[in-house]
Structure formats: C-alpha cells, structure tokens
SEGUZA-138098 format. One record per residue (C-alpha): residue in three letters; x, y, z. Coordinates in steps of 0.001 Angstrom, whole numbers, plus 500000, padded with zeros to 6 digits. Layout:
<nodes>
ALAXYZ ...
</nodes>
This chain:
<nodes>
ILE701455430946081767 ASN700408427604083136 ALA703220426420085379 GLU702752422735084394 TYR702899423597080704 MET705940425725081184 GLY707582423026083233 ASN707140420529080473 ASN708399422859077638 CYS712219422962077714 GLU712536425633075013 LEU710094427938076721 ARG711908427485080040 ARG715188428434078285 ILE713633431616076826 PHE712266432691080149 ARG715557432117081924 LEU717286434207079238 MET714747437016079753 GLU715058436867083460 HIS718785436830083722 SER719769438826080624 SER720612442435081319 PHE720752443303077589 ASN718226446176077921 LEU717113446649074372 ALA714216448939075338 ARG716497451351077205 LEU719214451138074526 SER716636451980071865 GLU715316454938073866 LEU718788456463074229 ASP719842455563070714 ARG716843457226068937 PRO717827460916069408 LEU721441460196068727 PHE720663458388065459 GLU718223461073064351 LYS720932463702064817 TYR723349461534062802 VAL720838461239059975 GLU720258465012059964 VAL723806466306060255 TYR725665463508058462 GLN723607461305056141 ARG721379464064054725 LYS723807466949054902 LEU726816465092053532 GLY725007462506051477 LYS726881459452052733 ASN727159456902055515 LEU730006456424057959 GLY732391453717056720 TYR734642451361058741 GLY738227451202057433 THR741686450589058743 ALA741187453597061056 GLY737826452426062188 PHE735060455100062087 ARG736699458516061832 ASP735311461942061117 LYS734532465188062875 ALA733840464495066537 ASP730402466227066364 TYR729250463510063883 LEU730159460512065992 GLU727861460427069017 SER725470457835067418 ALA728424455775066147 LEU730087455665069565 PHE726863454604071309 ARG726294451887068771 VAL729934450702068732 GLY729485450199072479 ILE726627447823071641 ILE728701446120068979 THR731631445485071251 ALA729241444252073959 LEU727755441654071528 LEU731245440670070398 SER732528440171073917 LYS729499438013074785 ILE730518435572072021 THR734299435744072788 ASP733879435515076600 PRO736028434894078735 LEU738220436891076319 GLY737569440619076148 ILE737258443041073250 GLY738887446457072969 LEU737412449827072019 MET739821452693071337 ILE738699456350070762 THR741216458411068715 ALA741714460189065493 SER745437459473065471 HIS747285462013063336 ASN744120463933062440 GLN743416467501063520 ILE741916468164066960 LYS738327468612065832 ASP738191465071064480 ASN737838461823066445 GLY737244458195065732 VAL736720454710067179 LYS738094451288066293 ILE737547447881067702 VAL740400445701068932 ASN740203441873068510 THR740839439496071404 ASP744478438955070299 GLY745099442652070201 SER744897442862066417 MET742407444764064332 ILE738930443298064005 SER738483440935061124 SER737675442542057786 GLN735101439800057258 ILE732731441488059761 GLU733513445143058882 LYS730594445400056526 GLY728274444105059264 ILE729583446734061612 GLU728982449396059014 SER725413448196058463 PHE724831448233062203 ILE725905451853062465 ASN723657452977059613 GLU720491450871060233 PRO717649453129061458 VAL715969450493063628 LEU718238449383066503 GLU716434446092067104 LYS716859445141063414 ALA720553446170063634 VAL721053443864066640 ASN719352440946064995 ASN721342441309061784 LEU724695441708063562 VAL723973438701065892 ALA723341436578062726 ILE726641437755061192 LEU728647437111064352 GLU727128433694064839 GLY728028432890061298 PHE731599434110061653 TYR732381432627065019 LYS730288429432064487 LYS728836430005067948 LYS725550431365069404 VAL725382434811071032 ASP724155434327074600 LEU722769437680075774 SER722948436496079417 VAL726797436346079257 VAL728535439253081009 GLY731390439976078617 THR734236442463079083 VAL735130445449076909 PHE738435447289077520 LEU738106451002076724 GLY740810453600076093 GLY741043457065074523 ASP743400459834073617 THR743609463314075070 ARG741301465146072644 PRO738621467291074322 SER735833465256072634 THR737092461863073727 ALA735692461801077293 HIS732100462535076114 LEU732310459985073271 LYS733776457328075641 SER730919457870078108 LEU728426457122075394 ALA730185453903074468 SER730523452909078130 GLN726850453544078823 ALA725899451313075915 ILE728259448546077008 GLN726767448518080531 LEU723192448631079306 SER724084445650077173 GLY724880443777080364 ASN728664443876080069 VAL731594445194082034 ALA733298448303080754 HIS736948448392081934 ASP738218451903081241 TYR741974452412081021 GLY741583456191080704 GLN743998458142078480 VAL746228455674076652 THR748009455331073294 THR746347453028070818 PRO749126450484071086 ILE748972450432074897 LEU745228449374074631 HIS746026446780071977 HIS748768445358074192 LEU746634445296077286 VAL743728443570075460 ARG746168440905074236 GLN747852440414077599 ASN744538440390079539 ASN743298437581077261 ILE746526435561077476 VAL746065435383081212 ALA742288434859080935 GLU742860431795078780 LYS744834430379081737 GLY741904431043084093 ASP743555434083085687 LYS741213437043086154 THR743900439479087255 ARG743627442644085149 GLN746753443999083416 THR747493447653084199 ILE749242450479082385 GLN752113450057084844 ASP752396446473083544 TYR752952447960080090 TYR755682450263081413 GLU757366447396083236 TYR757200445108080241 TYR758650447496077679 GLY760647449900079848 GLY762067447149082098 LEU763071444909079151 PHE764778447880077349 ALA766717448776080512 GLN767810445139080957 LEU769016444844077323 ILE771051448121077497 GLN772461447273080904 GLU773646443832079762 ASN775004444831076384 CYS776127448499076694 SER777164448834080288 GLY779398451885080888 ARG778557453562077642 ARG777456457167077800 ARG773878458151077322 TYR773288459183073758 PRO771184462323073122 LEU767704461661071796 LEU765099464285071067 LEU761507463071071122 ASP758596464976069544 CYS755265463597070719 GLY753102465719068416 ASN751231467024071481 GLY749344463723071611 VAL748763461118074224 GLY752218459555073820 GLY753783462465075725 LEU751877461538078930 HIS753294458009078870 MET756824458786077666 GLU757260461180080586 LYS756473458400082978 LEU758622455815081175 LYS761484458229081093 ALA761341458826084897 GLN760943455145085727 TYR763134453338083210 LEU764813455355080457 ASP766597458294082085 LYS769542456128083251 PHE770267454953079681 LEU769069457768077307 ASP769748461425077409 LEU766101461985076469 THR764570465424075784 ILE760837465450075115 ILE759143468289073199 ASN755530468797072124 ALA754413466576074944 SER750908467756075812 ASP749907471154074365 LEU746567470208072843 GLU746272473537071054 PHE748995472207068686 LEU747901468512068451 ASN749419467226065177 ASP749938470880064167 GLY753473471519062969 ALA754558468503064919 GLY754331464732064983 ALA755288461851062697 GLU752702462728059987 PHE754025466319059752 VAL757654465330059720 GLN757298462475057212 LYS755045464323054808 ASP756566467811054970 ARG760232466647055472 HIS760524469391058093 ALA761555469464061735 PRO758715469905064218 ARG757949473120066171 GLY760272473685069043 PHE763117471613067459 GLU765650474398066958 ALA765630475582070585 ALA765639472095072068 SER768266470726069710 ALA770760473584069921 PRO772876472159072785 LEU772678468621071326 ALA773029468901067564 LYS776869468811067347 ASP776997465297069028 GLU777495462699066245 GLN775118460379068134 PHE772326462967068183 ARG769039461673066714 CYS765380462682066820 VAL762125460762066670 SER758544461893066153 PHE755330460112067321 ASP751932460769065827 GLY748939461797067917 ASP748039458343069331 ALA751647456984069201 ASP751039454102066816 ARG753599455284064366 SER757063456884064579 VAL759772458216062237 TYR763351459187063067 PHE765269462092061583 ILE768587463849061909 PRO769741467321060909 ALA770793467309057259 THR774563467205056654 SER774122470262054391 GLY772947472251057440 GLU769520472839056037 GLY766472470743056657 ILE766461467145057901 GLU767325463638056707 LEU764318461459057243 LEU764648457908058690 ASP761162456600057874 GLY759473453274058270 ASP761506451706055519 LYS764725452726057219 ILE763435451305060529 ALA762740448014058783 SER766305448083057371 LEU767787448734060840 LEU765941445729062224 GLY766973443646059243 GLN770628444600059900 PHE770234443559063533 PHE768883440108062729 ARG771651439606060088 GLU774270440435062732 LEU772677438167065402 THR772489435377062858 ARG776206435743062248 ARG776983435844066014 THR774870432797066962 THR776432430750064103 LEU779895431650065439 HIS778857430813069014 GLN777615427432067920 LYS780965426658066367 VAL783062427912069320 LEU780980426097071974 ALA781221422842070061 GLU785024423166069702 LYS785915424473073167 CYS783249423097075438 GLU781894420117073428 MET778502421792073825 LEU775966421483071062 PHE772825423539070735 ASN770236423226068010 LEU769515426766066928 ASP770370427637063306 ILE768862431083062712 SER770270431029059182 THR767486428567058358 TRP764752430796059660 ARG762485432517057218 ILE763119436173057957 GLY761357438589055647 ALA759935442088055100 VAL756475443074053979 GLN755930446323052075 THR753373448015049836 ALA753995449170046251 TYR754519452683047699 ALA757696451620049442 ASN760700453324047808 GLY762388450955045425 ALA765807451704046994 SER764531450331050293 THR763188447175048672 ALA766526446600046928 TYR768452447121050177 LEU766278444689052111 ARG766365442034049348 ASP769844442377047839 THR772005443691050696 LEU770367442083053724 GLY769155438972051894 LEU765576439182053168 GLU762609437806051355 VAL760327440798050458 LEU756576440495049909 ILE754509443281048338 GLU750945443508049694 PRO747991445803049074 THR747890449201050693 GLY746635448986054318 VAL748463447945057436 LYS746005445053058085 TYR747304443336054932 LEU750890443829056030 HIS750217442463059514 GLU748516439389058150 ALA751336438705055624 ALA753970439119058285 HIS752680435948059941 LYS753982433920056960 PHE757537434438058235 ASP759449433225061332 ILE760315436856061746 GLY758108439130059611 ILE759108442802059536 TYR756469445197058225 TYR756515448982058068 GLU754763451629055957 ALA756902454566055034 ASN754841456670057490 GLY756399454737060410 HIS753504452452061185 GLY754674448889061725 THR756363446324063857 PHE757672442810063387 LEU755952439489064281 VAL757624436423065684 ASN756658432777065200 GLU755960431402068693 ARG757739428148067883 ARG760968429982067013 LEU760649432034070217 SER760372428821072222 GLU763426427439070450 VAL765515430400071653 GLU764187430044075186 SER764917426339075239 VAL768518426887074074 ILE769110429665076641 SER767812427295079375 ALA769945424359078206 ILE773211426375078011 THR772495427959081435 ASP772095424488082943 ALA775191423148081213 ARG777255426116082412 THR777352424750085946 ALA779681421956084844 PHE782342424568083886 GLU782532426506087247 GLY786120427568087802 LYS787114427191084169 GLU787379430856083174 GLU788226430259079505 HIS785193428076079059 LEU782909430362081114 LYS783877433332078955 VAL782769431764075681 ILE779618430380077322 ASP778648433799078797 GLU779274435544075469 ALA776890433081073760 LEU774269433525076499 ARG774548437314076300 ASP773833437304072558 LEU771083434718072805 ARG769379436786075574 LEU769826439869073353 LEU768112438073070473 HIS765305436907072695 GLY764972440391074297 LEU764491442120070969 LEU762069439458069796 VAL759757440077072766 LEU760318443853072765 ALA758310444139069504 ASN754589444772070127 GLN752958441644068645 ALA749477443231068482 THR750075446383066385 GLY752549449050065397 ASP753706450852068529 ALA755771454114068504 ILE757064453468072024 SER758098449905071284 ASN759652451026067967 LEU761725453725069733 LEU763034451208072236 MET763810448639069595 CYS765677451172067422 GLU767686452440070365 VAL768691448864071301 CYS769803448265067693 LEU771710451519067392 ASN773406451093070818 VAL774251447378070517 LEU775483447532066875 ASN777053450950067625 ILE775679452513064469 LEU775895456304064131 PRO772662457952062961 ALA774416459286059857 ALA775542455712059008 TRP771948454516059422 SER770752457215057107 ALA773366456142054582 PHE772162452516054342 TYR770635453528051029 THR769489456711049249 ASP765784457006048356 LEU765024457262044668 PRO763096460428043761 SER759366459743043647 GLN755995461522043249 MET752437460704044244 SER749553462455042522 LYS745808462167041837 ILE744061461878038499 HIS740365462695038356 VAL738534460229036167 LYS734826459661035384 ASP734523456131036697 LYS737401454813038830 SER735535451548039431 LEU736390450369035916 ILE740062450123036935 LYS741063446803038419 THR744634445931039542 THR746628442849040508 TYR746532441844044210 ASP749703443798044984 GLU748334446847043100 THR751428447170040795 LYS749722446350037515 VAL746411447218035880 VAL744452444179034674 SER741325446013033528 PRO740911447803031185 PRO743827445717029834 HIS745239448320027482 LEU745960450788030347 GLN748906448752031579 GLY750224448746028012 LEU750101452546027957 ILE752040452771031239 ASP754609450185030092 GLU755271452024026867 ILE755983455225028710 ILE758280453530031227 ALA760134451767028446 LYS761329455107027122 PHE763347455630030325 SER765270452373030296 GLY768231452312032731 GLN766824455061034881 GLN765244452821037519 ALA761827454021036427 ARG758601452448037629 ALA755026453606037929 PHE751621452295038871 ILE748048453484039236 ARG745306452276041541 PRO741733453516042222 SER741496455396045483 GLY739541453778048271 THR738193457072049563 GLU737924459521046662 ASP736730459439043000 VAL740289459595041723 VAL743055457373040493 ARG746316457520042491 LEU749592457614040488 TYR752958456703041904 VAL756122457329039924 GLU759742456620040825 ALA762979457145038881 SER766655458075039226 THR766168461768038845 PRO763357464244039779 ALA763165465452036165 THR762534461985034886 VAL759889461453037579 LYS758094464656036587 THR758176463740032888 ILE756806460258033454 ALA754058461498035770 SER753020464129033212 GLU752862461577030320 ILE750948458932032273 THR748455461540033549 ALA747815462794030026 ALA747307459200028816 ILE744864458383031551 LEU742852461605031035 ALA742707460978027299 ASP741467457352027675 LYS737797457186026753 THR737091453854028440 ILE737293455440031913 ASN736283459005031033 
</nodes>
C-alpha cells in the first residue's frame, strides 16, 4: 500500500495498527475450534437433538460433551475481559453437586457475581454458532451494546480460572486456557478451588485493580480473610470457652482440600472440627454432601463412626458442603434417636436474622448507656436499617412466618433462581437470602458498613479521654466489642456469592456468641409438611405466572381451580402453586399444609384438575 496514501488515511492507519499489535489469532482459534465443534454437533446436537443452554449453573452436562463449549467459553471470557480491562473476568469449571461424570463451566463477572442475564442468550448463541468468525462478530456486537463501549482486540485482558477436583476438569481447563491465550489475553490459573473462592478472588483482584494496584490476590489471602476474621471474632467474644464439636462432611468435593488447610491454620484452636468425606473422588456427591443430606434427609456416609464419640455432647452439630462448596446445610441427630433434624438454608437465614435482632438490641442499649455515663453520642441506629430476607415460593411457610412475624424482617418472594435472590438482596441495608438447599449469603449496603466503621473509629478516639476511669472504660469497651462483632459478621459474609466456608464460619460465630444450642436452633420453628411433584402436560408454555410464581395468570381459570381446592382446607395452613418447569416439559406443583395427609389430598386433587384441563392438554 502506498505509504503516502496510508499516512494520510487515519482510519486505515488505525486498522493496520490493530492488525499489527492484536494477538487475537482468529485463524488459529478457528483451526483448533473446528474439530471440537464438529464433535459437539455429532455427539450432542444430532444425537440428543438440542443445544447447550446457559443457566444459573452455566453450561453443565456430561464432561465428554463439553470440549467445544470450554474452548469457546475461553474466547468469550477473553472478549469480555478486553472490554472490562483493567478488571478481570472469572471462569470456573465445576458441576457442583452433580455426579462425577458431569462437568460444567460458568462465567464470573468483574464484581464476583454471576454474569448478567442480559448477555446469556448471546453466550448461548456463540457456543452453538457453526462459524467461529460469525460467532465472534455477533458477540462483539452484543457486548458493545451492553457495555456501551468498543471491544479493542489489542487489549490484553485478564481471565481468572479455577476448577474443582473432577478428573475431567484439568483437560477442560486446558482448552479454555489455550483459547484465552490465543485470544491475546492472560490466563491466571488458581488451580483447584471452590466456586466461591474464585468468585471472591475475582472480586478482590478487581477492587485493588481499580486503585491501580496490580498485585494478585492468592488463595492464602482468602484463608487469611475468612479464617483470620473468624479467629478474631471468637477470640474477642468467646475467650476461654471450650471448643464445641463440629462434624464437617465435604461430599468428597474440592471443599475438603481447603477446609483441611483452614483448620490447620486458623480453626483448630476454636473448633473441635472433624472432617469426613474430604477427598475420595470415587464417592463425589455420592451418599454425601449437602444435596444428599437435604434431599434425602439422611446422614452422609461415614457419619456414624465419626460421630460416635461426639454425639452425646449437647453442642454437637454437623454441616455438609456440596461438591464445589457453594452451599451448605447443618443437621443434628434427631431427638428420637433415628435419622436427623435438618437445619437447611431457611434455618441459616433465621439464625442470621436472630443475630442481627440481638445486635440491634445491644447497640441501642450501648447508645443509651454511653450517653448517660460518658456523655458520648454516636449516630448509629440499626433499628432504622432496612433488614430483610429474600426467599422463593418454595421456602417453607413456617420459615417465612418466623422471619416476618417473630424476627420482624421484611420478606420478599422472588422467582426461582439464586440470581434473582442475589439481585433482590441489594434492595436492603442487610439482605439475607438463602434457598432451602443451603445456597445463599447476605449482602451489606456499603454506606451502612462505613457508618459502623466511622462509629468504631470515633468511640476509639474518644476513649483516650477516659484513661484511668475504669467504670467508664468498661462501658466503652463493651460497646466497642459489640460494634466490632457487628462489623466482623458483616464483612465475614461473602459478598460475591453463596459460600459454604463463609456460611459455616458465620453460623459458628452466631451459635458461639449467642450461646445457642443446636437443638434450640432447630426449634426456632417446625417446618410445615410439604410435597413437590411433576405434572406432565401437552404444552407447558401456555401457563404463565405472576412474577413471584405464586399465582397462575394464564389460562386465568387455572388459578380458580387451585383456589377452590385450597378453600376446602381452610384453617389448615394450606397453600399450593404451579409453575412451568424451565428444563422439562412438565408443570411443577408445590403443596404445603398442616398435616401430611392434607398435603397428599391437595396434591392429588390439583394434579387431577390440571390433567383434566383441555386448554393445556
């Protein structure tokens, strides 16, 4: 090209500079992608007659089907990180609570949360588009529209990778990593980590990156953050108390690897912790783990032998993680001597609600005492904070009543899917959200957190004026201890996603500080009998529900049929709802009432009414 012409053409100069410096190697990417995509078409699209879909769990299926998806997700995260640079994107390979032959991949946003649902369809299209160049062009257009920013292929973005301990994970991760690097990006591999550890590290890396700091966060930083904070809170508030026995079932997932290290470094001094099902991959999520315990209401494998020397202690409690440690449930041996009493996600939410109610009472009292005895005023009225809980319609009605009526929390009902709960939790100053399966956390308004920090700092500074006045120092130090306790729990919650490790530590702080026996926790409320079932219909798409999924709006007469049946059981705390499944050609039915017999009768009558309805069959 004529040098003079090129020198006078700014746009042409820009294109040539981009080609010269960009290391987005589309030719090489296409060459490697082609056989992987052809295999995907043959063994998945043609054989199973469907495309991979991106949901709350990301892409998830049998590991053998995912090679093409992992390679292409590597390209997707590379393009994302070019537009979010200097903030990095996360890529986690796991199938969570699924069986060992499965695997999956999900993308982590720059703030550690799940990727926006607004670009999920674009991600699905990218995975299933035969021509890679077309897939790249389409996704770039979608990303530029969403971020209101151009994708510059010359940018060297960063993708943070992590994976669980499944045998297929290393190979799948290598495909993603190769695609990331051929896209001209840095692939920072954290190795074998829990899903929440990766979410936390993505968030923390980007917090420091926004300040211009290029120092990379490490897994040890995660240990120090959560383990160190837990140790500090127990040391300051429960000094001298004996170690309570806790049995941890890790479901033979990746959580066992990290809990062993946390135990050795931080927890052993404060918890009498016994870990079972730590790392035997042969039994990953098999007869063990949170999914098994919560769904089957049965203790995990190895429980009887490990619990025998501990079970008579009234403080004995047990907790189960799922395979990637993003959810946890507690349980205790049943008082009847047979089976277990489950302390699920709803009970965890209730324990946290109890903690915040008690700390609200304490800080209100400290305000009054400091004003009277020390003429010290601090502006922190937690009773004015908006503290709430977010649940789905599947949450047991007894838990909703306890949160709302006993604890005085505002309760929001959101659609099924943890991403909806996470988003809704931001509406509160403290937003507690948990699914019954144990997946959840609570979110804190940054402004409220800063208020607590400012008050702690102000009281600490004012304390110096009372040196030598023991009576005054005593009330000041009591106030500071409880304010630090409140602040400590607020920052102990993983703000990016539900985290089994963080949840365990939060629950243990609450139980220890409030001195609540596990049996008393279990007795906060008694779950109403309930039943979930499937009804096969001809066309589930005809059924539309309200936003919270508790009422049918179309066909309109269906809700009338359900209401008529429920009305026959007045005074029996009966409720029921149906919703079309997001994954199967069925309608899901949930029924709840005061007795199992009533639940069974209602479920039978509603099922019959739905099957007989000609508008959907």
